[in-house]
N, C-alpha and C positions, 0 to 999 in steps of 0.2 A: 736844508738851508741852501741858499743860492750863493755861489762864489763866482766873482767876475775877475778873470785875469790870473796869470800864474803867480804874481806876487801876492795876491790875496790868498791863494791856495797855500803858499809857503807860510804866510802869516798865520793862517788857521793851523797849519801843521806845527808851527812853533808854539802856539798857545797850547795845543794838545800835548806836545812833547814835554813842555814844562810841567805838566800835571801827571805825567806817567810815573809808574812805580815799578819796583823790582818784579820781574816775571810777567810784566804786562805783555799781552799778545794782541796784536792788531791785524785783522785780515782786510785786505784791500781788493775790492771788486770793481771792474769797469773795463770797457773795451780798450784796445790799443789806443794810446794817445789821450786817454781820459784825464790823466793827471796823477796817477798812482805814485810814480817816482817823484814828481814835483811835491806832492804831499809829504812823502818820506823825507825829502830835503828839509822841509820845514820841521818835521818831527826831530830830525837830527839837530837842527839849530836850537830847538827847545831843550834838547838834551846836552847842549854844549859841544857837539861834534865840530871839530875844526876842519876836517878833511872835506873835500867835495864829494857829495853823494851822487853816485851814478847807478844806472840800472844794472842789476846783477844777472842779466839774462844769460850770459855765457859762463858764469861761475856758480850759479844757483844761489849762493849766499855770499854777501860781503859783510865784513865785521868792522865796526867803527867804535872808537873810544870817545866817551863823553862822561857826564856825571854817572850815567849807567851805560853799559855796553849796548850798542845797537846792532842787532842782527837783521839784515835786510835780505829777505828771501825772494826769489823769483821761481816759483814752482812750475812754471809753464812747461819746461822741458822734462818734467817728471811724470807726465801723463802716462799712465799704464805701468809705471815702475813700482815694484814692491821691495826695492832695495832699502835696507836700513842705513840711513845716512847720519843718524845721530842727532836729528833735529830736536827730538824730545828732550835731550840733555840741555840744549840751548834754551829751550822754553823755560827751564827750571833752574838756571844758574845765576839768577839775579839781574839779568839784562832785560832789554826790551826787544821783542820780536815783531817785525813788520813783514807780513807775508802777502806778496802779490800772487794772483792766480791760486788762491787757497783751495779751490775745488779739486786740484790735483793731489792734495795731501790732506783732504778733509778728515780722513780716518785717524790722523795723529794730532789734529789741532785740539787744544784743551777746550773742554766744554765752556769754561768761563773765558770770554774774550770780548773784544770790541770789533764788530763787523762794520766796515765802512764801504758803502757803494757809491761810486761816482758816475753820474749820468751826464754824458756830453750833450749839452743843449745846442751850442754853436761853438765857433772857434774860441771864444773867450769865456763862455758861461757854462758853469757846471752846477748840477744839483748834487749835494752831498747828503747822504742818508746815513745816520749813525744808529746802529742797532746793538745795544749792550746785552751781553749774556753774563749775568752774575751781579751780585751786589756791588762789588768794587767798580764795575764798569757802569752800573746805573749811576753811582755817585760821580764818577768821572764825567759822564755825559751831563749831569746836572751842573757840575763846576764849569765846564767849557761852553755849555749851551748847545742847543740842537734846534735852532730856529728854522 
């Protein structure tokens, strides 16, 4: 699907967030500045998070409270690390996990998840590709649309 402007990305994220379920795992792929954190802000809105969502680059994970807990991961700084940071526990505690730069922790990401790739077309336009892995995620993509 094509999304124009950051507010449209937030709106899409809010629609997605409103449909998420306990233990949902979303992986976000895209270059720096593609809109991964902007999309996560919308997901947080859809989950009823009241705090301002910002990039977890220097903390690796930020936790927000909404109708479900939101775990916002930035795995970029974990490249080459094999340290057990307890992320698997977060994936299974009833919250929603959103993971930026998932390729750096792909060995611990659950097989069933929703992969979202954001391609930057120009300053305002993004192509967003949703790839579901598992029946729950197939159904999720059907509910929110994947135009």
